[in-house]
C-alpha positions as CSV (number, residue, x, y, z in Angstrom):
1,X,2.9,-47.6,106.3
2,X,3.9,-50.0,109.2
3,X,5.5,-48.8,112.4
4,X,9.1,-49.9,112.8
5,X,11.8,-49.8,115.5
6,X,14.2,-47.2,114.2
7,X,16.8,-46.8,116.9
8,X,18.0,-48.6,120.0
9,X,20.0,-46.4,122.4
10,X,21.9,-47.3,125.6
11,X,23.6,-44.9,128.1
12,X,26.1,-46.8,130.1
13,X,26.8,-43.9,132.4
14,X,23.8,-41.8,133.6
15,X,23.8,-38.4,131.9
16,X,27.2,-39.0,130.2
17,X,27.4,-40.2,126.6
18,X,25.3,-42.9,124.8
19,X,25.6,-45.5,122.1
20,X,23.5,-47.1,119.4
21,X,22.7,-50.9,119.3
22,X,21.5,-53.0,116.5
23,X,19.7,-55.5,118.8
24,X,19.1,-56.2,122.4
25,X,17.4,-58.8,124.5
26,X,14.6,-57.6,126.7
27,X,13.7,-59.4,129.9
28,X,10.3,-59.1,131.7
29,X,10.2,-56.5,134.5
30,X,13.8,-55.4,133.7
31,X,15.2,-52.2,132.2
32,X,17.2,-52.1,128.9
33,X,20.4,-54.1,129.7
34,X,23.4,-51.9,130.5
35,X,21.4,-48.7,130.4
36,X,22.4,-46.3,133.2
37,X,24.4,-49.1,134.8
38,X,26.9,-46.5,136.1
39,X,26.4,-43.0,137.6
40,X,28.5,-40.3,139.1
41,X,27.8,-39.3,142.6
42,X,28.1,-35.7,143.7
43,X,29.2,-34.3,147.0
44,X,25.6,-33.7,148.0
45,X,24.6,-37.2,146.9
46,X,27.2,-38.9,149.1
47,X,25.0,-38.6,152.2
48,X,22.3,-40.6,150.5
49,X,24.8,-43.1,149.2
50,X,26.5,-43.6,152.6
51,X,23.2,-44.4,154.2
52,X,22.4,-47.1,151.7
53,X,25.6,-48.9,150.7
54,X,27.3,-52.2,151.1
55,X,31.1,-52.7,150.6
56,X,31.5,-49.1,149.4
57,X,28.7,-49.1,146.7
58,X,25.0,-48.1,147.0
59,X,22.9,-51.2,147.4
60,X,19.6,-49.7,146.3
61,X,18.1,-47.2,143.9
62,X,18.9,-43.5,144.6
63,X,17.1,-40.4,143.3
64,X,18.5,-38.4,140.4
65,X,19.4,-35.6,142.8
66,X,22.3,-37.7,144.1
67,X,24.1,-37.7,140.8
68,X,25.8,-35.6,138.1
69,X,23.0,-34.6,135.7
70,X,22.9,-32.8,132.4
71,X,20.2,-30.4,133.7
72,X,22.9,-28.6,135.7
73,X,25.5,-28.5,132.9
74,X,24.6,-28.2,129.2
75,X,28.2,-28.9,128.4
76,X,27.9,-32.4,129.8
77,X,25.1,-33.1,127.3
78,X,27.7,-33.0,124.5
79,X,29.5,-36.1,125.7
80,X,29.2,-39.0,123.3
81,X,30.3,-42.6,123.3
82,X,30.0,-46.0,125.0
83,X,31.6,-49.4,125.1
84,X,34.5,-50.1,122.8
85,X,36.7,-53.2,123.1
86,X,35.7,-53.6,126.7
87,X,36.3,-50.0,127.8
88,X,34.2,-47.0,128.0
89,X,35.3,-44.6,125.3
90,X,33.9,-41.1,125.5
91,X,34.3,-37.9,123.4
92,X,33.5,-34.2,123.9
93,X,34.1,-31.2,121.7
94,X,36.3,-29.4,124.2
95,X,37.7,-32.3,126.3
96,X,38.7,-34.6,123.5
97,X,38.5,-38.4,124.1
98,X,38.8,-40.6,127.2
99,X,38.9,-44.4,127.5
100,X,38.5,-46.0,130.9
101,X,37.8,-49.2,132.7
102,X,34.9,-48.0,134.9
103,X,35.7,-50.7,137.5
104,X,39.2,-49.3,138.3
105,X,39.6,-45.9,136.6
106,X,36.5,-43.9,137.7
107,X,38.6,-41.1,138.9
108,X,39.9,-40.4,135.4
109,X,36.3,-39.8,134.3
110,X,35.7,-37.5,137.3
111,X,38.8,-35.4,136.4
112,X,37.8,-35.4,132.7
113,X,34.3,-34.1,133.5
114,X,35.3,-31.6,136.1
115,X,35.9,-28.6,133.7
116,X,32.4,-29.1,132.3
117,X,30.7,-29.0,135.7
118,X,29.5,-25.6,137.1
119,X,31.6,-24.2,139.9
120,X,28.6,-23.4,142.0
121,X,27.1,-27.0,141.9
122,X,28.0,-29.8,144.2
123,X,31.2,-31.3,142.7
124,X,31.3,-34.9,141.3
125,X,33.0,-37.4,143.7
126,X,33.0,-41.0,142.4
127,X,31.7,-43.3,139.7
128,X,29.4,-46.0,141.2
129,X,27.8,-49.1,139.7
130,X,24.1,-49.5,140.5
131,X,22.6,-52.3,142.5
132,X,19.6,-51.1,140.4
133,X,20.1,-49.3,137.1
134,X,20.3,-45.6,137.7
135,X,17.3,-44.4,135.8
136,X,15.3,-41.5,137.1
137,X,12.4,-43.8,138.0
138,X,12.8,-46.7,140.4
139,X,10.4,-48.8,138.3
140,X,11.8,-51.0,135.6
141,X,10.6,-49.0,132.6
142,X,12.0,-48.4,129.1
143,X,11.5,-45.1,127.3
144,X,10.0,-45.1,123.8
145,X,10.0,-42.0,121.6
146,X,8.7,-41.4,118.1
147,X,10.7,-39.9,115.2
148,X,7.4,-38.8,113.7
149,X,6.6,-36.8,116.9
150,X,10.1,-35.4,116.8
151,X,9.7,-34.3,113.2
152,X,6.4,-32.5,114.1
153,X,8.2,-30.7,117.0
154,X,11.1,-29.7,114.7
155,X,8.8,-28.4,112.0
156,X,6.9,-26.3,114.5
157,X,10.1,-24.9,116.0
158,X,11.7,-24.4,112.5
159,X,15.0,-26.1,113.5
160,X,16.5,-29.6,113.9
161,X,16.8,-31.0,117.4
162,X,18.2,-34.5,116.9
163,X,17.6,-37.6,119.0
164,X,20.4,-37.5,121.5
165,X,19.1,-34.7,123.8
166,X,16.1,-36.9,124.7
167,X,18.2,-39.8,126.0
168,X,15.6,-42.4,125.0
169,X,16.0,-46.1,124.8
170,X,13.9,-46.9,121.8
171,X,12.8,-44.8,118.8
172,X,10.0,-45.8,116.6
173,X,9.0,-44.5,113.1
174,X,5.9,-44.7,110.9
175,X,3.1,-43.7,113.3
176,X,1.2,-40.5,113.2
177,X,2.8,-37.7,115.3
178,X,2.1,-38.3,119.0
179,X,0.0,-41.4,118.3
180,X,2.0,-43.0,121.2
181,X,0.2,-40.7,123.6
182,X,-3.0,-42.7,123.1
183,X,-1.3,-46.0,124.0
184,X,-1.5,-45.7,127.8
185,X,-2.3,-49.0,129.4
186,X,-2.0,-51.0,126.1
187,X,0.4,-53.9,125.6
188,X,2.4,-53.1,122.5
189,X,4.5,-55.6,120.5
190,X,8.0,-54.9,119.2
191,X,9.2,-57.9,117.2
192,X,8.4,-60.8,119.6
193,X,8.6,-58.7,122.7
194,X,5.6,-57.3,124.5
195,X,5.6,-54.1,126.6
196,X,2.8,-52.5,128.6
197,X,2.7,-48.7,128.3
198,X,2.8,-47.2,131.7
199,X,3.2,-43.4,131.6
200,X,4.2,-40.3,129.7
201,X,7.8,-39.0,129.9
202,X,7.9,-35.6,131.6
203,X,10.7,-33.4,130.4
204,X,13.2,-31.2,132.2
205,X,15.6,-28.4,131.1
206,X,18.3,-30.9,130.2
207,X,16.6,-31.1,126.8
208,X,17.3,-27.5,126.2
209,X,21.0,-28.3,125.4
210,X,22.3,-28.8,121.9
211,X,24.2,-32.1,122.2
212,X,26.6,-31.2,119.4
213,X,27.9,-28.1,121.1
214,X,27.0,-28.4,124.8
215,X,25.3,-25.0,124.8
216,X,21.6,-24.1,125.4
217,X,19.7,-23.5,122.2
218,X,16.3,-22.6,123.7
219,X,13.8,-23.5,126.4
220,X,12.4,-26.9,125.5
221,X,10.1,-27.2,128.5
222,X,8.5,-23.8,127.7
223,X,8.3,-24.8,124.0
224,X,6.5,-28.0,124.7
225,X,4.0,-26.3,127.0
226,X,3.4,-23.5,124.4
227,X,3.0,-25.9,121.4
228,X,1.2,-28.8,123.0
229,X,-0.1,-27.7,126.4
230,X,2.1,-30.0,128.4
231,X,5.8,-30.8,129.0
232,X,5.8,-34.5,128.1
233,X,7.6,-36.1,125.2
234,X,7.7,-39.9,124.8
235,X,6.2,-42.8,126.8
236,X,7.4,-45.4,129.3
237,X,6.7,-49.1,129.0
238,X,7.4,-52.2,131.1
239,X,8.5,-55.4,129.4
240,X,5.9,-58.2,130.0
241,X,7.2,-60.8,127.4
242,X,10.9,-60.9,126.8
243,X,12.6,-61.4,123.5
244,X,15.4,-60.1,121.4
245,X,14.4,-56.9,119.5
246,X,16.2,-55.6,116.4
247,X,16.3,-52.4,114.3
248,X,13.5,-52.5,111.8
249,X,11.3,-54.9,113.9
250,X,7.6,-54.2,113.4
251,X,5.8,-52.3,116.2
252,X,2.2,-53.3,116.8
253,X,0.4,-50.9,119.2
């Protein structure tokens, strides 16, 4: 059975929502286009932002601690949605729907998210667009996860987990479970694009949230360590040869 590209996922706002794509064009040494393009600063993150901004917006990459993150609020993990007719359209089980122009209506998103945010955490302050895309790593990496590895984990835990809690860019299917862990340093091919595998994806407690309800359903970090002896799930890769990739493209490790 050949390995195929099964899903392409983009998250326009860091930690908030996500959308599926049928195809996307990858560019060498660049992240997935439009992924984590926006992020929500918190009160504690404003100090870092003010020290590195031009014309009111941060002009360089900032660490994840500066932003609203799902690890501090399982409820935020249940936000779904992305671009629709030129606007960001988001949904949540308890908050209903919201449609905004992020350029001019960021405060509406802040107000919509505020009831989901813990009272004892630094409050969200403003929606900002990144000079660099707001991924957790400052390097231009794309995350790749395996549906076969996910199935193995689900079987061992005896319950479904789904793909959304992992917030990956690309999902592949057709490899042996965790075969991707042996690809470190290799250049793999997805369609006509080539990517060099650079690192494993370490996991945090944000993955312990059920994205359909916004509540914790376990301790994923502890489960990974107990079942596999580490807390990694997925790999990072850097684009070395750009091309458009599409769902069902063949993956050659």
